[in-house]
Kinemage of the C-alpha trace (Angstrom):
@kinemage 1
@onewidth
@group {chain A} dominant
@subgroup {mainchain}
@vectorlist {calphas} color= white
{ca met a 1} P -20.338 -9.518 58.232
{ca ala a 2} L -18.588 -11.956 60.048
{ca ala a 3} L -15.172 -10.167 58.136
{ca leu a 4} L -16.082 -6.979 59.275
{ca leu a 5} L -16.522 -7.636 62.750
{ca phe a 6} L -13.350 -9.695 64.148
{ca pro a 7} L -11.532 -6.589 62.851
{ca ala a 8} L -13.408 -5.055 64.283
{ca ile a 9} L -13.685 -6.315 68.536
{ca gly a 10} L -9.252 -7.039 67.372
{ca ala a 11} L -9.366 -3.022 67.130
{ca val a 12} L -11.826 -2.476 70.150
{ca his a 13} L -9.586 -5.830 72.407
{ca gly a 14} L -5.949 -4.261 71.262
{ca thr a 15} L -7.216 -0.437 72.792
{ca leu a 16} L -8.152 -1.706 75.880
{ca ala a 17} L -5.108 -3.681 76.205
{ca gly a 18} L -3.414 -0.620 75.333
{ca met a 19} L -5.450 1.404 77.724
{ca thr a 20} L -5.136 -1.625 80.455
{ca trp a 21} L -1.363 -0.864 79.518
{ca ile a 22} L -0.795 2.100 79.690
{ca ser a 23} L -3.490 2.902 82.882
{ca thr a 24} L -0.451 -0.126 84.193
{ca thr a 25} L 2.627 2.241 83.463
{ca leu a 26} L 1.128 5.375 84.785
{ca ser a 27} L 0.573 3.751 88.149
{ca leu a 28} L 3.470 2.430 88.400
{ca ser a 29} L 5.148 5.255 87.883
{ca asn a 30} L 3.083 7.197 90.200
{ca arg a 31} L 4.108 4.902 92.772
{ca ser a 32} L 7.477 4.275 92.519
{ca ala a 33} L 7.875 8.646 92.971
{ca ala a 34} L 5.398 8.693 95.534
{ca ser a 35} L 7.502 5.894 97.277
{ca ala a 36} L 10.970 7.900 96.028
{ca glu a 37} L 9.530 11.168 97.648
{ca ala a 38} L 8.863 9.301 101.474
{ca phe a 39} L 12.014 7.532 100.943
{ca gln a 40} L 13.136 11.027 100.657
{ca thr a 41} L 11.323 12.451 103.463
{ca val a 42} L 12.474 10.202 105.818
{ca gly a 43} L 16.135 11.185 104.884
{ca phe a 44} L 17.449 7.330 103.008
């Protein structure tokens, strides 16, 4: 039973880590795009 449990935990943990990395990357790219637009609006 434990032999089945550990791969399942690893898969869930890997999925959560992947989703966290993706959302972090998206929020960072959105933030940099927003600040780039702000700079263009101000005229820098």
